[in-house]
C-alpha positions in Angstrom: 77.3 6.0 -87.5 75.0 5.7 -84.8 71.4 5.6 -86.0 68.7 7.3 -84.0 65.8 5.1 -83.0 62.5 5.8 -84.1 59.6 7.3 -81.9 57.8 4.3 -81.2 61.0 2.5 -80.4 62.3 5.5 -77.9 59.0 5.4 -76.5 59.0 1.4 -75.8 62.6 1.8 -74.1 61.3 4.8 -71.7 58.5 2.5 -70.4 60.8 -0.2 -69.8 63.1 1.8 -67.9 60.3 3.1 -65.7 59.2 0.1 -65.0 62.3 -1.4 -63.8 62.9 1.9 -61.4 59.3 1.5 -60.0 60.4 -2.2 -59.1 63.6 -1.0 -57.6 61.7 2.1 -55.3 59.5 -0.7 -54.1 62.5 -2.9 -52.8 64.0 -0.3 -51.2 60.8 0.8 -49.3 60.2 -2.6 -48.0 64.4 -2.9 -46.7 63.5 0.5 -45.0 60.3 -0.4 -43.1 61.9 -3.5 -41.6 65.7 -1.7 -40.3 63.0 0.8 -39.1 60.9 -2.0 -37.2 64.8 -3.7 -35.8 66.0 -0.5 -34.5 62.8 0.1 -32.4 63.4 -0.3 -28.6 61.1 -3.1 -26.9 58.6 -1.5 -24.5 58.9 -3.6 -20.8 56.1 -5.8 -20.0 54.0 -5.4 -17.2 54.6 -7.4 -14.4 51.9 -10.0 -13.9 50.4 -10.6 -10.5 51.5 -13.1 -8.3 49.6 -16.3 -8.7 48.5 -16.3 -4.9 47.9 -12.2 -4.5 44.2 -11.5 -4.3 42.5 -8.0 -4.4 41.5 -6.2 -1.1 37.7 -7.1 -0.2 37.0 -3.7 1.9 38.7 -0.4 1.7 41.1 1.3 4.0 38.2 3.8 4.9 36.1 1.0 5.7 38.5 -0.7 8.2 38.9 2.6 10.0 35.4 3.1 10.9 34.9 -0.7 11.4 37.9 -0.5 14.1 36.8 3.0 15.3 33.5 1.5 15.8 34.1 -1.6 17.6 36.4 0.5 19.9 34.1 2.6 21.0 31.6 0.0 22.0 33.8 -1.9 23.9 35.1 1.6 25.7 31.5 2.2 26.5 30.9 -1.5 27.6 33.6 -1.4 30.2 32.5 2.0 31.2 29.0 0.7 31.9 30.6 -2.5 33.6 32.4 -0.2 35.4 29.6 2.0 36.5 27.5 -1.1 37.3 30.2 -3.3 39.3 33.4 -1.6 40.2 31.5 1.7 41.1 31.1 0.5 45.0 35.0 -0.4 45.7 35.9 3.4 45.3 34.8 6.3 47.7 32.7 9.2 46.7 36.0 11.0 45.7 37.1 8.4 43.7 34.2 8.1 42.0 33.8 11.4 41.2 37.3 11.6 39.9 37.4 8.5 37.8 34.1 9.5 35.9 34.5 13.1 35.8 38.3 12.4 34.2 36.9 9.6 31.9 34.0 11.8 30.9 36.0 15.0 30.5 38.7 12.9 28.4 36.3 11.5 26.1 34.4 15.1 25.5 37.6 16.6 24.9 39.7 14.0 22.9 37.7 15.3 19.8 39.1 18.7 19.8 42.7 18.0 19.1 41.4 15.1 16.8 39.2 17.6 14.7 42.5 20.5 14.8 44.2 17.1 12.7 41.2 16.6 10.9 40.7 12.8 11.9 37.0 13.2 12.0 36.1 9.4 12.3 38.2 9.2 15.6 36.8 12.4 17.0 33.4 11.1 16.0 33.6 7.5 17.8 35.4 9.5 20.9 32.3 12.0 20.7 30.2 9.0 21.5 31.5 7.4 24.0 31.5 10.9 25.9 27.9 11.2 25.0 27.3 7.5 26.7 29.6 8.9 29.6 27.2 11.5 30.6 24.4 8.9 30.5 26.4 6.9 32.8 27.5 10.1 35.0 23.4 10.9 35.1 22.9 7.0 36.2 25.5 7.1 39.1 24.1 10.4 40.2 20.6 9.2 40.6 21.9 5.8 42.2 24.4 7.9 44.7 23.1 11.2 45.6 19.3 10.7 44.9 17.9 7.7 45.4 14.8 8.5 46.8 14.0 10.7 43.8 10.9 9.8 41.7 12.7 7.7 38.4 10.5 8.8 36.2 10.7 12.4 37.1 14.4 12.1 37.0 14.6 10.5 34.0 12.9 13.4 32.6 15.2 16.3 34.1 18.4 14.1 32.9 17.3 13.7 29.5 16.5 17.6 29.3 20.1 18.3 30.8 21.9 15.5 28.4 19.5 17.1 25.4 20.6 20.7 26.3 24.5 19.5 27.2 25.0 17.9 23.8 23.6 20.7 21.7 25.7 22.8 23.3 28.7 20.7 23.0 27.7 19.7 19.1 27.8 23.3 18.4 30.7 24.1 20.4 33.0 21.4 18.1 31.5 22.9 14.9 32.6 26.4 16.0 35.2 27.9 13.7 39.0 27.9 15.3 40.6 30.9 16.5 43.3 31.3 13.6 40.7 29.9 11.0 39.6 32.6 8.2 36.1 34.2 8.3 33.4 31.2 7.4 35.8 28.5 8.2 34.7 25.8 10.0 35.5 22.7 11.8 34.3 19.6 10.3 32.3 18.8 13.6 30.9 15.3 14.5 27.5 14.6 13.4 26.5 12.3 16.4 25.8 15.3 19.4 23.2 17.3 17.6 20.9 14.5 16.5 21.3 12.8 19.7 20.3 16.2 21.3 17.1 16.3 19.4 16.4 12.5 20.2 17.0 13.2 23.9 14.6 16.4 23.8 11.6 14.1 23.0 11.2 12.9 26.2 11.0 15.6 29.2 7.8 16.5 28.5 6.2 13.6 28.4 8.1 11.9 31.2 7.1 14.9 33.2 3.3 14.7 32.7 3.4 11.0 33.4 5.5 11.4 36.5 3.1 14.2 37.7 0.1 12.0 37.1 -1.6 15.0 35.0 -4.0 12.4 33.1 -4.6 11.6 29.4 -5.1 14.9 28.5 -2.1 16.6 30.0 0.4 13.4 28.6 -1.6 14.2 25.1 -0.7 18.0 25.5 3.1 16.7 26.2 3.2 14.7 23.1 1.3 17.5 20.8 3.8 20.2 22.7 7.0 18.1 21.6 5.9 17.7 18.5 5.3 21.4 17.3 8.7 21.4 18.9 9.9 19.2 16.5 8.5 20.7 13.5 9.9 23.5 14.4 13.2 22.3 14.1 12.5 20.4 11.1 11.8 23.5 9.2 14.3 25.9 10.7 17.1 24.0 10.8 19.6 23.2 7.8 21.4 19.9 9.2 20.0 17.0 7.8 20.6 14.4 10.5 19.2 17.1 13.0 16.1 17.6 10.4 15.5 13.9 9.9 15.5 13.0 13.7 13.0 16.2 14.3 10.9 15.0 11.2 10.5 11.4 12.8 9.9 13.0 15.9 7.2 15.6 14.6 5.1 12.7 12.8 5.2 10.0 15.1 4.4 11.9 18.4 2.1 14.2 16.5 0.1 11.3 15.0 0.5 9.7 18.4 -1.1 12.8 19.9 -3.6 13.3 17.7 -5.3 9.6 17.5 -5.3 10.3 21.7 -7.3 13.7 21.3 -9.3 12.1 18.7 -10.0 9.3 21.2 -10.7 11.7 24.2 -13.3 13.1 21.5 -15.1 10.5 20.8 -15.4 8.8 24.6 -16.0 12.2 26.1 -19.5 12.3 27.9 -20.0 15.7 28.6 -19.3 19.3 26.7 -16.3 20.2 29.2 -14.6 16.8 28.2 -15.2 17.3 24.6 -14.0 21.2 24.7 -10.7 20.0 26.1 -10.2 17.2 23.6 -11.5 19.6 20.7 -8.7 22.2 21.9 -6.0 19.1 21.6 -7.3 18.8 18.4 -7.1 22.4 17.4 -3.2 22.2 18.4 -2.6 19.0 16.3 -4.3 21.0 13.4 -2.4 24.2 13.9 0.6 22.2 13.9 -0.1 20.7 10.5 -1.2 23.8 8.8 1.8 25.9 10.0 4.2 22.8 8.8 2.7 23.6 5.7 2.4 27.3 5.9 5.7 28.1 4.4 6.2 24.9 2.1 8.4 24.3 0.1 11.3 24.1 2.2 14.1 21.6 2.7 12.2 18.3 3.6 8.5 19.4 2.7 7.6 19.5 -0.4 4.7 21.1 -2.3 2.6 18.2 -2.4 3.9 17.3 1.2 2.4 20.6 2.6 -0.9 19.7 0.9 -1.1 16.6 2.6 -0.6 18.1 5.9 -3.1 21.1 5.7 -5.7 18.2 4.4 -4.7 16.6 7.8 -4.8 19.7 9.7 -8.2 20.7 8.1 -9.7 16.9 8.8 -8.4 17.6 12.1 -10.1 20.9 12.5 -13.6 19.6 11.7 -12.9 16.7 14.1 -12.5 19.5 17.1 -15.3 21.1 16.2 -17.5 18.0 15.7 -16.5 16.3 18.9 -18.2 19.7 20.7 -21.2 19.4 18.3 -21.8 15.4 19.3 -22.3 15.9 23.0 -24.2 18.9 22.5 -26.9 18.5 19.5 -29.0 15.2 19.7 -27.4 12.6 17.6 -29.1 12.9 14.6 -27.4 16.1 13.9 -24.1 15.1 14.3 -23.5 14.9 10.7 -24.6 17.5 9.5 -22.5 19.9 12.1 -19.3 18.0 10.5 -20.7 19.0 7.3 -21.1 22.6 8.2 -17.7 22.5 9.4 -16.2 21.1 6.2 -17.8 23.7 4.4 -16.7 26.4 6.5 -13.2 24.8 5.7 -14.4 25.7 1.9 -14.8 29.4 3.1 -11.0 29.6 4.6 -9.9 28.1 1.4 -11.3 31.1 -0.5 -9.1 33.2 1.3 -5.3 35.0 0.9 -3.9 31.8 2.3 -1.0 30.0 0.1 -1.9 27.8 -2.3 -0.9 24.4 -0.7 -2.7 25.0 2.5 -5.9 26.4 0.3 -5.8 23.0 -1.7 -5.1 20.8 1.4 -8.5 22.1 3.3 -10.4 22.4 0.1 -9.6 18.2 -0.2 -10.2 18.2 3.6 -13.9 19.9 3.0 -14.2 17.3 0.0 -13.4 14.3 2.0 -15.8 15.6 5.1 -18.4 15.9 2.2 -17.4 12.2 1.2 -17.6 10.6 4.1 -21.2 12.5 4.9 -22.9 11.1 1.6 -21.2 7.8 2.4 -23.3 7.6 5.1 -26.5 9.1 4.0 -26.0 6.0 1.3 -28.0 3.3 2.9 -31.3 5.6 3.1 -30.8 6.5 -0.6 -30.6 2.7 -1.6 -33.5 1.8 0.1 -35.7 4.5 -1.2 -34.4 3.4 -4.8 -34.3 -0.2 -4.7 -36.5 -1.3 -1.5 -39.9 -1.2 -3.8 -38.6 -3.8 -5.8 -39.1 -6.2 -2.9 -42.8 -6.3 -3.8 -42.7 -7.4 -6.8 -43.7 -10.8 -5.7 -46.7 -9.5 -4.2 -48.3 -6.8 -6.9 -51.5 -5.1 -6.0 -51.3 -6.0 -2.2 -52.4 -3.3 -0.8 -51.5 0.7 -0.7 -48.8 0.9 2.3 -49.8 3.2 5.4 -47.4 5.7 4.2 -43.8 6.3 1.9 -41.5 4.5 4.6 -43.7 1.6 4.6 -43.8 1.4 1.0 -40.0 1.5 0.6 -38.9 -0.8 3.4 -41.3 -3.6 3.2 -39.6 -5.1 6.0 -36.1 -3.7 5.7 -35.0 -1.9 8.4 -34.9 1.8 8.6 -31.6 3.2 9.3 -31.3 5.1 12.8 -30.6 8.5 13.5 -31.2 9.4 9.5 -33.9 11.9 9.8 -31.1 14.9 8.4 -30.0 12.6 5.5 -31.9 14.8 2.7 -30.4 18.1 5.0 -27.0 16.6 4.5 -27.5 15.6 0.7 -28.7 19.2 -0.2 -25.6 20.8 2.3 -23.1 18.5 0.4 -24.8 19.5 -3.1 -24.6 23.3 -2.4 -21.2 23.2 -1.3 -20.0 21.5 -4.6 -22.3 24.0 -6.5 -20.4 27.1 -5.1 -16.8 25.5 -4.1 -15.9 24.1 -7.7 -15.4 27.3 -10.0 -12.9 25.6 -12.6 -13.6 25.3 -16.3 -12.2 21.9 -16.3 -13.9 20.6 -13.5 -17.4 22.6 -13.3 -19.7 20.0 -15.2 -18.4 17.3 -13.0 -19.4 19.1 -10.2 -22.9 20.4 -11.7 -23.4 16.6 -12.5 -22.2 15.8 -8.8 -24.9 18.4 -7.4 -27.9 17.5 -9.5 -27.5 13.6 -8.3 -27.1 14.9 -4.8 -30.2 16.7 -4.9 -31.8 14.2 -7.0 -30.8 12.0 -3.9 -32.3 14.4 -1.3 -35.7 14.8 -3.5 -35.8 10.9 -3.7 -35.2 10.6 0.1 -37.2 13.2 1.5 -41.0 11.1 1.5 -39.7 8.2 3.1 -37.5 10.5 5.9 -40.5 12.4 6.6 -43.2 9.0 6.6 -45.3 11.4 4.2 -48.2 9.6 2.8 -48.1 6.9 0.1 -50.0 9.3 -2.4 -47.7 12.0 -1.7 -44.4 9.7 -2.4 -45.8 9.2 -5.9 -46.6 12.9 -6.2 -43.0 13.8 -5.7 -41.3 10.9 -7.7 -43.5 11.6 -10.6 -42.8 15.6 -10.7 -39.3 14.8 -10.2 -39.2 12.6 -13.6 -41.0 15.6 -15.0 -38.8 18.8 -13.7 -36.0 16.5 -15.1 -37.1 15.7 -18.5 -38.4 19.2 -18.8 -35.2 21.3 -17.3 -32.8 18.9 -18.6 -31.2 21.3 -20.9 -30.7 23.8 -18.4 -29.3 21.9 -15.4 -25.6 22.0 -17.0 -25.8 18.1 -17.3 -28.1 16.8 -19.9 -27.1 13.7 -19.7 -26.8 13.1 -16.4 -30.6 14.8 -16.1 -31.9 12.3 -18.6 -30.4 9.2 -16.9 -32.0 10.4 -13.5 -35.1 10.8 -15.0 -35.4 7.3 -16.2 -33.6 6.0 -12.7 -36.9 8.0 -10.8 -39.3 6.8 -13.4 -38.6 2.9 -13.0 -38.3 3.6 -9.0 -41.9 5.4 -9.3 -43.3 2.0 -11.3 -42.0 0.1 -8.2 -43.4 1.9 -5.5 -46.4 2.1 -7.9 -46.8 -1.9 -7.3 -48.7 -2.3 -4.2 -52.0 -0.2 -5.5 -53.7 -1.5 -8.8 -55.1 2.2 -9.4 -51.9 3.7 -8.8 -50.3 1.0 -11.1 -52.4 2.1 -13.9 -52.1 5.6 -13.6 -48.4 5.9 -13.0 -47.7 3.8 -15.8 -50.7 6.1 -17.9 -48.6 9.3 -16.6 -45.1 7.9 -17.5 -46.4 6.8 -21.0 -48.1 10.4 -22.0 -45.1 12.0 -20.4 -41.9 10.7 -22.0 -44.0 10.9 -25.2 -44.8 14.2 -24.5 -40.8 14.8 -23.9 -40.1 12.9 -27.1 -41.2 15.9 -29.0 -38.8 18.0 -27.3 -35.3 18.3 -29.6 -32.5 16.0 -28.3 -34.8 13.9 -25.8 -36.2 11.8 -29.0 -33.5 9.0 -28.9 -34.3 8.8 -24.9 -37.7 9.6 -24.2 -39.3 7.9 -27.4 -38.1 4.7 -26.5 -39.1 5.3 -22.9 -42.3 5.9 -24.1 -43.2 2.5 -25.9 -41.6 0.5 -22.8 -44.1 2.4 -20.4 -46.9 2.0 -22.9 -45.8 -1.8 -22.9 -46.2 -2.1 -19.2 -49.4 -0.4 -19.2 -50.7 -2.8 -21.6 -49.8 -5.8 -19.7 -51.2 -4.3 -16.6 -54.4 -3.0 -18.6 -54.8 -6.9 -19.4 -54.6 -8.1 -15.7 -56.8 -5.6 -14.6 -59.4 -6.6 -17.1 -58.7 -10.4 -15.8 -57.5 -11.1 -19.7 -55.4 -14.7 -19.9 -52.1 -13.5 -21.1 -52.2 -14.8 -24.6 -55.4 -12.3 -24.9 -53.1 -9.6 -23.6 -50.6 -10.1 -26.2 -52.5 -8.8 -28.4 -53.1 -5.5 -26.4 -49.4 -5.6 -26.3 -49.2 -5.4 -30.0 -50.4 -2.2 -30.5 -47.0 -1.1 -29.1 -45.2 -2.6 -32.1 -47.6 -0.9 -34.7 -47.1 2.7 -32.9 -43.6 2.1 -33.1 -43.8 1.0 -36.7 -45.7 4.2 -37.1 -43.5 6.7 -35.4 -40.3 5.2 -36.7 -41.7 6.0 -40.8 -42.0 9.9 -39.1 -38.8 10.3 -36.8 -36.9 13.1 -38.4 -33.3 11.6 -37.1 -31.8 8.6 -37.4 -31.2 7.6 -33.7 -35.0 8.4 -32.8 -36.2 6.1 -35.4 -33.4 3.3 -34.6 -34.8 3.5 -31.0 -38.3 3.2 -31.3 -37.6 0.3 -33.9 -36.0 -1.7 -31.4 -38.2 -1.0 -28.8 -41.0 -1.8 -30.9 -39.2 -5.1 -32.0 -38.9 -6.0 -28.1 -42.3 -5.0 -27.5 -43.3 -7.8 -30.2 -41.2 -10.0 -28.5 -43.2 -9.4 -25.5 -46.3 -10.0 -27.1 -45.0 -13.8 -28.4 -43.9 -14.6 -25.1 -47.3 -14.1 -23.6 -49.0 -15.8 -26.2 -47.0 -18.7 -26.5 -48.8 -20.8 -24.2 -51.7 -20.7 -26.6 -50.8 -21.8 -30.3 -53.4 -20.7 -32.2 -52.9 -17.2 -30.5 -49.7 -17.5 -30.9 -49.9 -18.1 -34.5 -51.9 -14.9 -35.1 -49.5 -12.7 -32.8 -46.6 -13.9 -34.7 -48.9 -13.2 -38.0 -49.8 -9.7 -36.9 -45.6 -9.2 -36.2 -45.1 -10.2 -39.7 -47.4 -7.6 -40.9 -46.0 -5.1 -39.1 -42.5 -5.9 -40.4 -44.0 -6.0 -43.7 -45.0 -2.5 -43.7 -41.5 -1.5 -42.2 -40.1 -3.3 -45.0 -42.1 -0.9 -47.5 -39.7 2.0 -46.8 -36.4 2.3 -48.7 -33.9 2.3 -46.6 -35.6 -0.9 -44.1 -35.8 -3.5 -47.1 -33.9 -6.2 -45.6 -36.8 -6.6 -42.7 -38.7 -8.3 -45.4 -36.9 -11.1 -44.3 -37.7 -10.9 -41.0 -41.6 -10.8 -41.8 -41.1 -13.5 -44.3 -39.6 -15.7 -41.1 -42.8 -14.3 -39.4 -45.1 -15.3 -41.9 -43.7 -19.0 -42.0 -43.4 -19.4 -38.1 -47.0 -18.2 -37.9 -48.5 -20.6 -40.6 -46.3 -23.8 -38.8 -47.7 -22.8 -35.7 -51.4 -22.9 -37.0 -50.4 -25.9 -38.5 -49.4 -27.4 -35.7 -52.5 -26.4 -33.6 -54.3 -28.2 -36.0 -52.2 -31.6 -35.7 -51.0 -31.7 -39.2 -47.9 -33.7 -39.3 -47.3 -33.8 -43.3 -43.9 -31.8 -44.2 -45.0 -30.5 -47.2 -47.7 -28.5 -45.4 -45.0 -26.8 -43.5 -42.4 -26.2 -46.7 -44.4 -25.7 -49.7 -45.6 -22.0 -48.7 -41.8 -21.2 -47.7 -41.0 -22.9 -51.1 -43.1 -21.1 -52.9 -42.3 -17.6 -51.6 -39.1 -18.5 -51.8 -39.3 -19.4 -55.3 -41.4 -16.1 -56.2 -38.7 -14.2 -54.9 -35.6 -15.9 -56.6 -37.4 -15.0 -59.6 -37.9 -11.7 -59.1 -34.3 -11.5 -58.2 -33.1 -13.2 -61.5 -35.6 -10.7 -63.3 -34.3 -7.5 -61.6 -30.4 -8.9 -61.5 -29.6 -11.2 -64.4 -26.1 -11.7 -62.3 -27.6 -14.2 -59.7 -27.2 -17.8 -60.6 -29.9 -20.3 -60.4 -28.0 -21.9 -57.4 -28.9 -18.3 -55.3 -32.1 -17.8 -56.8 -33.8 -21.1 -56.8 -31.9 -23.8 -54.9 -33.0 -22.8 -51.6 -36.6 -22.7 -51.9 -36.2 -26.4 -54.0 -34.3 -27.7 -50.9 -36.6 -26.3 -48.7 -39.4 -29.0 -50.0 -37.4 -31.8 -51.8 -35.0 -32.7 -49.2 -37.9 -32.9 -46.3 -40.1 -34.9 -49.1 -37.3 -37.4 -49.8 -36.5 -38.3 -46.4 -40.1 -38.9 -45.7 -40.6 -40.7 -49.2 -37.4 -43.3 -48.0 -39.7 -43.7 -44.9 -43.0 -44.3 -46.2 -44.3 -47.5 -47.1 -47.0 -46.1 -49.6 -46.7 -45.2 -53.0 -48.5 -41.9 -53.1 -46.1 -39.9 -51.9 -43.1 -41.2 -53.7 -45.0 -41.0 -57.2 -46.3 -37.4 -56.3 -42.2 -36.9 -55.1 -41.0 -38.3 -58.4 -43.3 -36.4 -60.6 -42.3 -33.2 -59.1 -38.6 -34.1 -59.1 -39.5 -34.9 -63.0 -41.1 -31.2 -63.6 -38.1 -29.7 -61.8 -35.8 -31.4 -63.9 -37.5 -30.8 -67.2 -38.0 -26.8 -66.4 -34.4 -26.9 -65.7 -33.5 -28.6 -69.3 -35.8 -26.2 -70.8 -34.8 -23.0 -69.4 -30.6 -24.4 -69.0 -30.7 -24.0 -65.1 -28.6 -26.0 -63.3 -29.5 -26.0 -60.1 -33.2 -27.1 -61.0 -31.5 -29.8 -63.3 -28.9 -30.9 -60.6 -31.6 -31.0 -57.6 -34.6 -32.1 -59.6 -32.7 -35.2 -60.9 -30.9 -36.5 -57.8 -34.2 -36.2 -55.7 -36.0 -38.2 -59.2 -32.8 -40.7 -59.1 -32.7 -40.8 -55.4 -36.6 -41.8 -55.1 -36.5 -44.2 -58.0 -33.9 -46.0 -56.4 -36.1 -46.3 -53.4 -38.8 -48.1 -55.4 -36.6 -50.3 -57.1 -34.7 -51.6 -53.7 -37.0 -53.9 -52.9 -36.8 -55.6 -56.3 -32.8 -55.0 -56.0 -33.0 -56.9 -52.7 -35.0 -60.0 -54.0 -32.1 -60.4 -57.0 -29.5 -60.1 -54.6 -31.3 -62.8 -52.7 -31.2 -64.7 -55.8 -27.9 -64.7 -57.0 -25.7 -67.4 -55.9 -22.7 -66.3 -52.8 -20.0 -66.4 -55.7 -21.1 -63.2 -57.3 -20.3 -60.5 -55.4 -16.8 -61.9 -54.8 -16.7 -62.1 -58.5 -18.0 -58.7 -59.4 -15.6 -57.3 -56.9 -12.7 -58.5 -58.7 -13.6 -58.0 -61.8 -13.8 -54.1 -60.8 -10.3 -54.3 -59.4 -9.2 -56.1 -62.1 -11.0 -52.7 -64.5 -9.5 -50.5 -62.1 -6.1 -51.8 -62.2 -5.9 -52.0 -66.1 -6.8 -48.1 -66.3 -4.0 -47.6 -63.8 -1.5 -49.2 -65.8 -2.8 -47.6 -69.0 -2.3 -44.1 -67.2 1.2 -44.9 -66.1 1.7 -45.7 -69.3 0.8 -42.7 -70.9 2.6 -40.5 -68.1 5.6 -42.5 -69.4 5.2 -41.2 -73.2 4.8 -37.9 -72.0 7.7 -37.7 -70.2 9.8 -39.5 -72.6 8.6 -37.2 -75.2 9.2 -34.2 -73.1 13.1 -35.8 -72.7 13.4 -35.7 -76.7 12.4 -31.8 -77.3 15.4 -29.4 -76.9 
């Protein structure tokens, strides 16, 4: 009887059978994959290039075009050689038949070639045909018309060839009779551009042949340029448009330059009018070309440039006529008026690019006019500075003499104020955009200021009138600065004008004092107005400083005594800064006061006693400023000034002992250190007392080492002992270390002679012996340290 296995045994058997099935399946799958790979067809390998084979270096179209080009050149050379050399061997009939047949064959061959789609070959033969037509024209001149003027015949021939080539090119591009509507043949690109190039010559050559003069030649250039511009803007064929554009720019530029030269060299109204008409023709060509932009080949920017050039040429046309009609001084104002007229035209309903171009042209005219007037402005502004070396030499006879001081006055500059005023008015009237309006107002204000600046010298007003005009200008700029539209520009111009006014007043003592006093009062009054404090207050102090210096010189005071007058300005600055309501005004006033104090010190530097007084007074002013809560650091400057004052005073007395210079500093520094230690317990003794102690102890120690007496070392030793004991009593490190160090060094100085005597009394072997003992002691110590280190290492090695 078969025994049924237990469930556990049955499960074990099932698992064993499944493992065998998995192993068998893996073997069968591996065998199948090998058989599939074996039965797949092997792909044929690509044939490798032969070892000597190379890639072609040129394409087939490139070879074709090169062959056609060479063939065409050779045929053209042969035709030229035949015309020049073999022409005489044939009769008239033969010559006509040969040239006619060859030309007709060359011109007619492209037609069947184009039908077959052979455009490159047709292009080559068409080019040969064009060359042959030129040879036909030459042959006709050489045989039938030998007595005709060469230039005139060339003009007529170029016109005929241009027409013939144009008709020929259009005919080649006409649709075939059997073609669909709109289907055109791929015409050769050469005939039409060649016709455009030939069309550049007829008018110019006809004018030259007729000996019509420079005006006719220039007119021929400009008319040709106008026709080129028309072709460039109307045609769609790119090669023709490129040739026409090159002709328009080239011949147009040449004609415009020639017309400008004729206008510049014209001596009478008639000649200037003829040249102006030519310039107007050039301007009309440029403006007409810019009118219809943008077009193919002409962008908006290019159209704006053309309109700008047209506007400038139009101004040159009108200005050339005005140059010979008006006096020389009115030439530039006439050009400015023409430029303003361009602005009026720019405000009409013209295309945008034309309006921008005319506005730019007007701006260029204005900039050139201002540049012309700039030398006069520079002379009126900086010319008075030449009198710095000859102050109070006497009032000049008029305003021009005051600003030139030997400099040449520019010729024909009498209308410079008018030019500046016109440009300023044009800026205000023309620029209306929000973005550019502030810049225009600033520029107009500057030009108006320049107009007022140059007006007295231009009109040769009296010297007092020139001073009054500049003073009034300064006042107006300060008072009405917020209403000018550019307050910052107005304030800067006010400062510049005040400086120019002060320089202008240098020739006269009374004028200098009056001007400086007026400027001081004017800027002091302006400092009370809102927004002017940071600029006007320091300017008032600066002019007050200059007034103090000038007053001292007028009173006959020496510079050191004048310094005492100048110190009034720092006192006033300290008082004004304390009462100033805004921070920028206070800071600017204090900086100006400090600079005035430096001026006072510089004036008193040649006399030490007065210099000490000036330094002490500056220290008093600085100490008064340091009383303010937000100006406490100025106390350090006050201390430094007091110390410097005491040192200068001692030096003026001939005192050479360093303690006289250092003890006041030490006392002040120790008092300040004690105050800091009391108010802040975290301050160390090195910070509180080391600077003050070092100021006296170190110089005294150096002096004691160089002193052969006993009084200074004894006093220094007592002082160092006292400092050391105080440091030990209060447990302060800095006094203890500094005092002890100075005490030891002072004692060594006193024992030095005896040490020298002892060294001299010792045998000579004593120093080497002592050195040997020292080295032995160091070696034993070093060995002991190594032994201790080894023990520590062994102990650490025994630790787990």
